[in-house]
C-alpha positions in Angstrom: -1.0 13.8 -15.0 2.1 15.5 -13.8 0.6 16.0 -10.4 -0.3 12.4 -10.1 3.2 11.2 -11.1 4.7 13.5 -8.4 2.5 11.8 -5.9 3.5 8.3 -7.0 7.2 9.3 -6.5 6.4 10.4 -2.9 5.5 6.9 -2.0 9.2 6.0 -2.1 11.3 5.8 1.0 13.4 9.0 0.7 16.4 7.4 2.4 17.0 4.9 -0.3 16.9 6.9 -3.6 20.3 5.7 -4.8 19.0 3.0 -7.0 18.8 5.0 -10.2 21.8 3.1 -11.7 20.2 -0.3 -11.3 19.7 -2.2 -14.6 17.0 -4.9 -15.1 19.5 -7.7 -15.1 21.1 -6.5 -11.9 17.6 -6.3 -10.3 17.0 -9.9 -11.1 20.3 -10.9 -9.5 19.3 -9.0 -6.3 16.2 -11.0 -6.0 18.2 -14.2 -6.3 20.2 -13.1 -3.3 17.0 -12.9 -1.3 15.7 -16.3 -2.2 18.0 -19.3 -1.6 17.1 -21.1 -4.8 16.4 -17.9 -6.8 13.1 -16.7 -8.3 13.6 -18.7 -11.5 13.8 -22.0 -9.7 10.9 -21.2 -7.4 8.6 -20.3 -10.3 9.4 -23.6 -12.0 7.3 -25.4 -9.4 3.9 -24.3 -8.0 4.4 -26.8 -5.2 7.4 -25.1 -3.5 6.9 -23.7 0.0 8.4 -20.2 -0.3 9.0 -19.9 3.4 11.3 -23.0 3.3 13.3 -21.5 0.5 14.1 -18.0 1.7 16.4 -16.6 4.4 14.0 -13.6 4.8 11.3 -13.6 7.5 8.3 -15.4 6.0 4.8 -16.1 7.2 2.2 -17.8 5.1 -0.8 -17.4 7.4 -3.1 -14.5 8.2 -1.7 -12.2 11.0 -3.1 -9.3 13.0 -1.4 -6.1 14.2 -2.7 -3.4 16.4 -1.3 0.1 15.8 -1.8 2.3 18.8 -1.4 5.9 17.5 -1.8 9.3 19.1 -5.1 9.6 17.2 -6.5 6.2 18.2 -6.2 2.5 17.5 -6.0 0.8 14.1 -6.2 -3.0 13.5 -4.6 -4.5 10.5 -5.2 -7.9 8.9 -2.2 -9.2 7.0 -2.5 -11.9 4.2 0.5 -14.2 4.5 -0.9 -16.7 1.9 -0.8 -14.0 -0.8 2.4 -12.1 0.4 4.4 -14.3 2.7 7.7 -12.5 2.6 6.1 -9.0 2.8 4.0 -10.1 5.8 7.0 -11.9 7.4 9.1 -8.8 7.1 6.4 -6.6 8.6 5.7 -8.9 11.5 9.4 -9.3 12.2 9.7 -5.5 12.5 6.6 -5.3 14.6 8.0 -7.8 17.1 11.4 -6.0 17.2 9.6 -2.8 18.1 10.7 -1.1 15.0 7.4 0.8 14.5 7.2 2.0 18.0 7.5 5.8 18.3 7.6 6.3 14.5 5.9 9.0 12.6 3.5 9.2 9.7 5.8 11.1 7.5 3.7 11.5 4.4 -0.1 12.2 4.3 -1.7 13.1 1.0 -5.4 13.9 1.4 -5.8 17.1 -0.6 -7.1 18.0 -3.1 -8.4 14.4 -2.9 -7.7 11.4 -0.7 -4.6 9.5 -1.6 -2.4 7.8 1.0 -1.1 7.8 4.6 2.5 6.6 4.8 4.1 5.4 8.1 7.1 3.7 9.5 9.6 6.5 9.4 11.8 6.0 12.5 14.6 8.4 11.4 12.7 11.4 12.8 12.2 10.1 16.3 15.3 9.4 18.3 17.2 8.3 15.2 16.9 4.8 16.4 17.6 3.1 13.1 15.5 0.1 14.0 15.2 -0.9 10.4 18.7 -2.4 10.6 18.5 -6.3 10.5 20.1 -7.5 13.7 21.3 -10.7 12.0 23.3 -9.0 9.3 23.9 -5.5 10.7 22.6 -4.0 7.5 19.3 -2.7 6.1 17.0 -5.5 5.0 15.3 -5.1 1.6 12.6 -7.4 0.3 11.6 -8.1 -3.3 8.4 -6.8 -4.9 5.8 -9.6 -4.2 2.6 -9.8 -6.2 0.3 -12.8 -6.4 -2.1 -13.6 -9.2 -5.4 -15.4 -8.6 -4.5 -18.1 -11.1 -1.0 -18.8 -9.6 -0.1 -20.7 -6.4 3.0 -18.6 -5.9 3.6 -14.8 -6.0 5.7 -13.2 -8.7 8.9 -11.7 -7.4 11.0 -8.7 -8.4 8.9 -7.7 -11.4 6.3 -5.1 -12.0 3.1 -6.3 -13.6 1.8 -4.2 -16.5 0.0 -6.5 -18.8 -3.8 -5.7 -18.6 -4.8 -9.4 -18.4 -2.4 -9.9 -15.4 -3.4 -6.7 -13.6 -7.0 -7.8 -13.7 -5.9 -11.1 -12.2 -4.0 -9.6 -9.2 -5.2 -11.0 -5.9 -4.7 -8.0 -3.6 -5.4 -4.6 -5.2 -5.0 -1.0 -4.1 -8.4 -0.4 -2.6 -9.4 2.0 0.2 -8.2 0.8 3.6 -5.6 -1.6 2.1 -2.0 -1.7 3.2 1.0 -1.7 0.8 4.8 -1.4 1.0 6.6 1.9 0.1 9.8 1.6 -1.9 12.2 3.6 -4.0 12.6 3.3 -7.8 14.1 -0.2 -7.5 11.4 -2.8 -7.3 13.4 -4.7 -4.6 13.9 -1.8 -2.2 10.9 -2.2 0.3 12.2 -2.1 3.8 10.2 -0.7 6.7 7.8 2.0 5.4 4.2 1.2 4.4 1.2 3.1 3.3 -2.6 2.9 3.9 -4.8 3.9 1.0 -7.4 6.6 1.6 -9.2 5.6 -1.7 -9.0 3.0 -4.4 -6.0 3.6 -6.6 -5.9 1.0 -9.4 -3.0 3.0 -11.0 -0.7 1.5 -8.4 -1.8 -2.2 -9.0 1.2 -4.3 -10.2 3.7 -1.7 -9.0 3.6 -2.0 -5.2 3.1 -4.9 -2.9 -0.3 -5.0 -1.2 -0.3 -7.3 1.8 -3.1 -6.4 4.2 -5.9 -4.1 5.1 -7.4 -2.0 7.9 -10.2 -4.0 9.5 -10.9 -1.6 12.3 -10.1 2.0 12.8 -10.3 3.4 9.3 -11.9 6.5 10.9 -8.6 7.0 12.7 -6.6 6.7 9.5 -8.8 9.4 7.9 -7.9 12.0 10.5 -4.1 11.3 10.7 -1.9 14.2 9.7 1.9 14.4 9.0 3.9 14.2 12.2 1.2 12.1 14.0 2.8 8.9 15.2 2.6 5.3 16.2 3.0 4.9 20.0 3.2 1.1 19.7 2.6 -1.7 17.2 2.0 -5.2 18.4 1.0 -8.5 17.1 -2.5 -9.6 18.3 -4.9 -12.5 18.1 -7.8 -12.2 15.7 
């Protein structure tokens, strides 16, 4: 159990581990900064269009991204209807070239398959492409998890009730894509991870937003320090 907890911690973006002082009320306020009308008002109506109510990049359609790596090509399908802010954030960084020449900085496949984490651009050229050009600061997005029985995702809140976990639309299964973050639920930025096996222990804690639809054989052979040559948006 101790070994597993240590692996969970490694999913975090090591450059943003300063959130230990955050309190639950403060976390809620942070989410309200992200969403123009705040999470509370959004959740009052299931008819609200999230993308019209947030200043963050937001896409509510399926999108496709090709990762060209030094080991081969990986095609991703992203589910904007289930995770519009997470997908919008990812696509925005892709189009800005933020993932180009970035390394896979955490690969855990021993003693059993776990995750491959990518998006670390601090180790190649120190380009700091995770900076939002509009604000000049890092852009963080809230935890975003959608339940099958809800029209809108839940924001800024881990889901731990068994009945709700069973109802999560996008779960941590092999080949699926999720956002890395630090201890704060609203600290996802640029880094993501691909699951090498199903990990239901992560459901409700991290935002799943897509999956590998081609090239999982490439993902399986990636090692730490392998890298993304280019990431680009493509047609289905």
